[in-house]
C-alpha positions as CSV (number, residue, x, y, z in Angstrom):
1,X,121.2,0.8,-192.8
2,X,119.1,1.9,-189.8
3,X,120.9,2.5,-186.5
4,X,120.0,0.2,-183.8
5,X,117.7,1.7,-181.1
6,X,119.4,2.3,-177.8
7,X,118.5,-0.3,-175.2
8,X,116.0,1.0,-172.6
9,X,117.7,2.1,-169.4
10,X,118.0,-0.5,-166.7
11,X,115.5,0.2,-163.9
12,X,116.7,0.0,-160.3
13,X,115.5,-2.5,-157.8
14,X,113.6,-1.2,-154.8
15,X,116.7,-1.5,-152.7
16,X,118.9,0.3,-155.2
17,X,116.3,3.1,-155.5
18,X,116.2,3.6,-151.8
19,X,120.0,3.8,-151.6
20,X,120.1,6.3,-154.5
21,X,117.4,8.6,-153.1
22,X,119.0,8.5,-149.6
23,X,122.3,9.5,-151.1
24,X,120.7,12.4,-153.1
25,X,118.9,13.7,-150.0
26,X,122.1,13.5,-147.9
27,X,123.9,15.7,-150.5
28,X,121.2,18.2,-151.2
29,X,119.2,18.7,-148.0
30,X,120.1,20.3,-144.6
31,X,120.4,17.6,-141.9
32,X,118.0,19.4,-139.7
33,X,115.2,18.9,-142.3
34,X,116.1,15.2,-142.6
35,X,115.2,14.7,-138.9
36,X,111.8,12.9,-138.7
37,X,110.9,15.0,-135.7
38,X,111.9,18.4,-137.3
39,X,109.4,21.2,-136.8
40,X,110.4,23.0,-140.0
41,X,107.0,23.9,-141.7
42,X,108.4,23.4,-145.2
43,X,110.0,20.0,-144.5
44,X,107.4,17.8,-146.3
45,X,107.4,20.0,-149.4
46,X,111.2,20.2,-149.7
47,X,111.7,16.5,-149.1
48,X,109.0,15.3,-151.4
49,X,110.3,17.5,-154.2
50,X,113.8,16.2,-153.9
51,X,112.6,12.6,-153.7
52,X,110.5,13.1,-156.9
53,X,113.6,14.6,-158.7
54,X,115.7,11.6,-157.6
55,X,113.1,9.1,-158.8
56,X,113.0,10.9,-162.2
57,X,116.8,10.6,-162.5
58,X,116.4,6.8,-162.3
59,X,114.0,6.9,-165.2
60,X,110.9,6.1,-163.1
61,X,107.7,8.0,-162.7
62,X,107.4,9.8,-159.3
63,X,103.9,8.6,-158.4
64,X,102.3,9.8,-155.2
65,X,102.4,6.3,-153.7
66,X,106.1,5.8,-154.6
67,X,107.1,9.2,-153.2
68,X,105.1,8.5,-150.0
69,X,106.7,5.1,-149.6
70,X,110.2,6.4,-150.0
71,X,109.5,9.4,-147.7
72,X,108.3,7.2,-144.9
73,X,111.2,4.8,-145.4
74,X,114.1,7.2,-145.8
75,X,113.3,10.4,-143.9
76,X,110.4,9.2,-141.8
77,X,109.9,6.4,-139.4
78,X,108.7,3.8,-141.8
79,X,105.2,2.4,-140.9
80,X,105.2,4.7,-137.8
81,X,105.2,7.9,-139.9
82,X,101.4,8.1,-140.6
83,X,100.9,7.4,-136.9
84,X,103.2,10.2,-135.9
85,X,101.2,12.5,-138.3
86,X,97.8,11.6,-136.7
87,X,97.0,14.3,-134.1
88,X,94.6,12.1,-132.3
89,X,97.3,9.5,-131.4
90,X,99.2,10.2,-128.2
91,X,101.3,7.0,-127.7
92,X,102.8,4.5,-130.2
93,X,103.8,1.2,-128.7
94,X,105.8,-1.2,-130.8
95,X,105.9,-4.6,-129.1
96,X,107.3,-6.5,-132.1
97,X,108.0,-5.6,-135.7
98,X,104.5,-6.9,-136.6
99,X,102.6,-5.9,-133.5
100,X,101.9,-2.2,-133.0
101,X,99.4,-0.5,-130.6
102,X,98.5,3.1,-130.3
103,X,96.6,5.2,-127.8
104,X,93.9,7.3,-129.5
105,X,91.6,9.6,-127.4
106,X,92.7,7.7,-124.3
107,X,92.1,4.2,-125.5
108,X,94.6,1.5,-126.7
109,X,94.0,-0.2,-130.0
110,X,95.9,-2.5,-132.3
111,X,96.8,-1.1,-135.8
112,X,97.6,-3.0,-139.0
113,X,100.8,-1.0,-139.6
114,X,103.9,-3.2,-139.4
115,X,107.6,-3.3,-140.2
116,X,108.8,-5.7,-142.9
117,X,110.9,-7.5,-140.4
118,X,112.9,-7.1,-137.2
119,X,115.8,-5.6,-139.1
120,X,113.7,-2.7,-140.3
121,X,112.5,-2.0,-136.8
122,X,116.1,-2.0,-135.5
123,X,117.0,0.5,-138.3
124,X,114.2,2.9,-137.2
125,X,115.4,2.6,-133.6
126,X,119.0,3.3,-134.6
127,X,117.8,6.3,-136.6
128,X,115.9,7.8,-133.6
129,X,118.8,7.1,-131.2
130,X,121.4,8.6,-133.5
131,X,119.4,11.8,-133.9
132,X,119.9,12.6,-130.3
133,X,123.5,11.6,-130.2
134,X,123.0,8.4,-128.4
135,X,123.7,4.7,-129.2
136,X,122.0,1.5,-128.4
137,X,123.6,-2.0,-128.5
138,X,124.1,-5.1,-126.4
139,X,126.3,-3.1,-123.9
140,X,123.8,-0.2,-123.8
141,X,120.4,-1.8,-124.4
142,X,118.2,0.9,-123.0
143,X,117.7,4.4,-124.3
144,X,115.2,7.1,-123.2
145,X,115.4,10.3,-125.2
146,X,113.5,13.4,-126.1
147,X,113.2,14.3,-129.8
148,X,113.4,17.7,-131.4
149,X,109.6,18.1,-131.3
150,X,109.4,17.2,-127.6
151,X,108.2,13.6,-128.2
152,X,109.8,11.0,-125.9
153,X,111.1,7.7,-127.3
154,X,112.1,4.7,-125.2
155,X,113.8,1.8,-126.9
156,X,114.9,-1.6,-125.6
157,X,117.3,-4.0,-127.2
158,X,118.5,-7.5,-126.3
159,X,119.6,-8.9,-123.9
160,X,117.0,-6.9,-121.9
161,X,114.2,-7.6,-124.4
162,X,112.8,-6.5,-127.7
163,X,113.6,-4.8,-129.9
164,X,110.7,-2.7,-128.7
165,X,109.9,1.0,-129.1
166,X,107.6,3.3,-127.3
167,X,107.0,6.9,-128.4
168,X,105.0,9.4,-126.3
169,X,104.1,12.1,-128.8
170,X,104.5,15.7,-127.6
171,X,101.3,16.9,-126.0
172,X,100.1,20.0,-127.6
173,X,96.7,20.0,-125.9
174,X,95.7,23.4,-124.4
175,X,92.8,23.3,-122.0
176,X,91.7,26.1,-119.8
177,X,90.0,25.2,-116.5
178,X,86.8,27.0,-117.5
179,X,85.1,27.9,-120.8
180,X,86.2,31.1,-122.4
181,X,83.2,33.5,-122.5
182,X,84.8,35.3,-125.4
183,X,85.3,32.1,-127.4
184,X,83.0,29.3,-126.3
185,X,84.4,27.0,-129.0
186,X,87.7,26.7,-127.1
187,X,87.8,23.4,-125.2
188,X,88.2,23.4,-121.4
189,X,88.3,20.9,-118.6
190,X,84.7,21.9,-117.7
191,X,83.4,21.8,-121.3
192,X,84.9,18.3,-121.9
193,X,83.5,16.9,-118.7
194,X,86.9,16.8,-116.9
195,X,85.6,18.8,-113.9
196,X,82.6,20.9,-112.9
197,X,82.3,24.6,-113.3
198,X,82.5,25.0,-109.5
199,X,85.7,22.9,-109.3
200,X,87.3,24.9,-112.1
201,X,86.4,28.2,-110.4
202,X,87.9,26.8,-107.1
203,X,91.2,25.8,-108.8
204,X,91.4,29.2,-110.6
205,X,90.9,31.0,-107.3
206,X,93.6,28.8,-105.6
207,X,96.0,29.5,-108.4
208,X,95.5,33.3,-107.9
209,X,95.7,32.9,-104.1
210,X,99.1,31.3,-104.4
211,X,98.2,27.9,-103.0
212,X,100.9,25.2,-103.3
213,X,99.3,22.4,-105.3
214,X,100.3,18.7,-105.6
215,X,98.7,17.0,-108.6
216,X,98.5,13.2,-108.5
217,X,97.6,10.5,-111.0
218,X,98.7,7.5,-113.0
219,X,100.8,7.6,-116.2
220,X,98.7,9.2,-119.0
221,X,96.0,10.4,-116.7
222,X,96.4,14.1,-117.6
223,X,98.6,15.4,-114.8
224,X,100.8,17.5,-117.1
225,X,97.8,18.9,-118.9
226,X,96.1,19.9,-115.7
227,X,99.3,21.4,-114.4
228,X,99.6,23.5,-117.5
229,X,95.9,24.6,-117.1
230,X,96.5,25.7,-113.6
231,X,99.6,27.6,-114.5
232,X,97.7,29.4,-117.2
233,X,95.5,30.9,-114.5
234,X,98.5,32.7,-112.9
235,X,98.6,36.5,-113.2
236,X,100.5,37.4,-116.4
237,X,103.0,39.7,-114.6
238,X,104.4,36.9,-112.5
239,X,107.7,35.2,-113.3
240,X,107.3,31.4,-113.8
241,X,110.2,29.0,-113.8
242,X,109.6,25.4,-114.8
243,X,111.9,22.5,-114.0
244,X,111.5,19.2,-115.7
245,X,113.4,15.9,-116.1
246,X,112.3,15.9,-119.8
247,X,110.7,19.1,-121.1
248,X,107.0,18.5,-121.8
249,X,105.3,21.7,-120.5
250,X,104.7,24.4,-123.1
251,X,103.3,27.4,-121.4
252,X,101.6,30.6,-122.7
253,X,102.7,32.7,-119.7
254,X,104.5,35.7,-121.0
255,X,107.2,35.7,-118.3
256,X,108.3,32.0,-118.4
257,X,111.8,30.5,-118.0
258,X,112.3,26.8,-118.8
259,X,115.0,24.6,-117.2
260,X,115.6,20.9,-118.2
261,X,117.8,18.2,-116.7
262,X,121.0,17.2,-118.6
263,X,121.1,13.4,-118.9
264,X,124.2,11.4,-118.9
265,X,124.8,9.8,-122.3
266,X,126.9,7.0,-120.9
267,X,125.0,4.1,-119.2
268,X,127.9,1.7,-119.1
269,X,128.8,1.1,-115.4
270,X,126.1,3.5,-114.2
271,X,122.5,3.5,-113.1
272,X,120.0,4.5,-115.8
273,X,119.0,7.2,-113.3
274,X,122.4,8.9,-113.4
275,X,122.3,12.4,-114.7
276,X,124.8,15.3,-115.0
277,X,122.2,17.8,-113.7
278,X,119.1,16.5,-112.1
279,X,115.8,18.2,-110.8
280,X,117.4,18.8,-107.3
281,X,120.3,20.7,-108.9
282,X,118.0,22.8,-111.0
283,X,115.6,23.5,-108.1
284,X,118.5,24.9,-106.0
285,X,119.7,27.1,-108.9
286,X,116.1,28.3,-109.7
287,X,115.9,29.8,-106.2
288,X,118.6,32.3,-107.3
289,X,116.6,33.3,-110.4
290,X,114.0,35.3,-108.6
291,X,111.0,33.1,-109.3
292,X,107.4,34.2,-108.4
293,X,106.2,30.7,-109.1
294,X,108.2,27.5,-109.2
295,X,106.8,24.6,-111.3
296,X,108.4,21.2,-111.1
297,X,107.2,18.8,-113.8
298,X,107.2,15.7,-111.7
299,X,108.7,14.3,-108.5
300,X,110.2,10.9,-109.2
301,X,113.2,10.4,-106.9
302,X,114.2,10.9,-103.2
303,X,116.6,13.7,-103.7
304,X,114.4,15.8,-105.8
305,X,111.4,15.2,-103.5
306,X,113.4,16.6,-100.6
307,X,114.7,19.6,-102.4
308,X,111.3,20.5,-103.9
309,X,109.9,20.6,-100.4
310,X,112.8,22.6,-99.2
311,X,112.4,25.1,-102.0
312,X,108.7,25.5,-101.5
313,X,109.2,26.0,-97.8
314,X,111.3,29.1,-98.5
315,X,108.4,31.4,-99.2
316,X,107.7,30.4,-102.9
317,X,104.0,30.1,-102.5
318,X,101.8,29.5,-105.5
319,X,104.0,26.7,-106.8
320,X,103.0,23.3,-108.1
321,X,104.3,19.8,-109.1
322,X,103.0,16.3,-110.0
323,X,103.6,12.8,-108.7
324,X,102.5,9.3,-109.6
325,X,99.8,8.1,-107.2
326,X,96.4,6.5,-107.1
327,X,94.6,9.0,-104.8
328,X,95.2,12.2,-102.8
329,X,96.1,10.2,-99.7
330,X,98.4,7.9,-101.7
331,X,100.2,11.0,-103.1
332,X,101.2,12.1,-99.7
333,X,102.3,8.6,-98.7
334,X,104.4,8.2,-101.8
335,X,106.0,11.6,-101.3
336,X,106.8,10.6,-97.7
337,X,108.3,7.3,-98.9
338,X,110.5,8.9,-101.4
339,X,112.0,11.3,-98.9
340,X,112.5,8.6,-96.3
341,X,114.6,6.5,-98.7
342,X,117.6,8.8,-98.7
343,X,116.9,10.9,-95.6
344,X,116.7,8.3,-92.9
345,X,117.7,10.9,-90.2
346,X,114.1,12.3,-90.6
347,X,111.5,10.5,-88.6
348,X,108.0,9.8,-90.3
349,X,106.3,12.5,-88.1
350,X,108.9,15.1,-89.1
351,X,108.5,14.3,-92.8
352,X,104.7,14.5,-92.5
353,X,104.9,17.9,-90.7
354,X,107.3,19.1,-93.4
355,X,104.9,18.0,-96.2
356,X,101.9,19.4,-94.5
357,X,103.6,22.8,-94.1
358,X,104.4,23.0,-97.8
359,X,101.3,21.8,-99.8
360,X,97.9,23.4,-99.5
361,X,96.0,21.3,-102.0
362,X,96.2,17.8,-103.4
363,X,94.4,17.2,-106.7
364,X,93.8,13.7,-108.1
365,X,93.2,13.3,-111.8
366,X,92.4,10.0,-113.4
367,X,91.4,8.4,-116.7
368,X,88.0,6.7,-117.1
369,X,87.3,3.6,-119.1
370,X,86.2,5.6,-122.1
371,X,89.5,7.4,-122.1
372,X,88.3,10.7,-120.7
373,X,90.5,12.4,-118.2
374,X,88.8,14.0,-115.2
375,X,89.6,15.5,-111.8
376,X,88.3,12.9,-109.4
377,X,89.2,14.5,-106.1
378,X,90.4,17.8,-104.6
379,X,91.5,17.9,-101.0
380,X,93.0,20.5,-98.7
381,X,96.0,19.6,-96.6
382,X,95.9,21.5,-93.4
383,X,98.4,20.0,-91.0
384,X,99.1,16.8,-89.1
385,X,97.0,15.9,-86.0
386,X,98.3,14.9,-82.6
387,X,98.7,11.3,-83.7
388,X,100.9,12.3,-86.7
389,X,98.2,11.7,-89.3
390,X,97.5,14.1,-92.2
391,X,94.6,16.4,-91.8
392,X,93.4,15.9,-95.4
393,X,89.9,17.5,-95.9
394,X,88.0,16.7,-99.1
395,X,86.8,19.8,-101.0
396,X,85.3,18.0,-104.1
397,X,84.7,14.3,-104.8
398,X,83.4,12.5,-107.9
399,X,81.5,9.3,-108.7
400,X,81.5,7.9,-112.2
401,X,78.5,5.9,-113.3
402,X,77.3,4.3,-116.5
403,X,74.5,6.4,-117.9
404,X,72.4,6.5,-121.1
405,X,75.2,8.3,-123.0
406,X,78.2,6.4,-121.6
407,X,80.1,7.1,-118.5
408,X,78.8,10.1,-116.5
409,X,80.6,11.7,-113.6
410,X,78.9,13.3,-110.7
411,X,81.1,16.0,-109.3
412,X,80.1,16.8,-105.8
413,X,81.3,19.6,-103.5
414,X,81.6,18.5,-99.8
415,X,78.7,20.3,-98.1
416,X,80.3,21.3,-94.9
417,X,83.7,22.2,-96.3
418,X,85.3,25.5,-95.1
419,X,88.9,26.4,-95.9
420,X,91.5,26.2,-93.1
421,X,93.3,29.1,-91.6
422,X,96.3,29.0,-94.0
423,X,94.1,29.1,-97.1
424,X,91.9,31.8,-95.6
425,X,95.1,33.9,-95.0
426,X,96.3,33.3,-98.6
427,X,92.9,34.3,-100.0
428,X,92.9,37.4,-97.8
429,X,96.3,38.5,-99.1
430,X,94.9,38.6,-102.6
431,X,91.8,40.5,-101.6
432,X,89.6,37.4,-101.8
433,X,87.4,35.7,-99.2
434,X,85.5,32.4,-99.0
435,X,81.8,32.6,-99.8
436,X,80.0,29.7,-98.1
């Protein structure tokens, strides 16, 4: 009598397979590698091999599509994972589980990627939040956090709204101000149409001459990228200390020290702006660290605006920072407004004189309709006049226009511009002089 054939093994459902693979990865793989934002170069290979082995244990064939699907679902960010892997995408904006927009090359566009339902979106948000030791729920419905790779995630839950998720991917763009003569293939602000050769040479000279520079622009206009480009023009021997609310600057300067704010993890009963160590605290400490150059990522609040001015007024020439504003003049007005909020004992004329003593240049960078970032104005801040108004003298202006090949920008130097006495003195100290 022939023995009966063994019944074929029961195949798992998709949900059972996900649970099994997740359990196997938890047991076999280092938690650091499981982090979707991990920078480990072998992460993909390790995880895909383990996922394939787990699939085989459940008597299934580990096809490429199945492995990819489980990878994105379990150790990635679901439908967002391919967007995170695309180097041309800078922002991912999840309005709803089935409505996702991305910014690619400076332009927003809708993508077909979507979550299965709201529950899957909430799971991804919880995963991101847990990775940085935070939590999000009805009592704490807002989270803003930096991932291991430097990307920033902002999540919103009910009752405030959502669930929604915004991810600003870490900016790895490296742009010099001017083309590299040794390697013309390297992109620069000038070669990409972000400024003229003359403007680039001027900013490089101002960086070497230790001018204090305020960079203004809207969100996503390229402020941090331009700041990084200017800092790269500093002499290599100088000690650069950067101070940021959330670390975004990655410099190539050999003598670079990075300081970052420590955020409070508890929002209950506090303002979302509460921090254990803020920019103002770090600025005061940085002055004791013998900086040659002090770089503040961005001025956002009253206290840090005041202490940045105080720090730069103590002889730390050649420093730079950024601020949200819509023009050079608006940058000064916004800085003045921030200081006046918490330092009412200072009159407007006193604040203006203080600001005018600190900053030498204001640079406005903007984004055109085609997504291109460009420097739209450079102005020298000399002083305040007898009426208490800023003496803001344009050095370069720009005028975008629609041409045969899209938007063209006419960068124009102001014909009768001559640097003021303070800039002339700084140029002279570096053995440089203005050639009219």
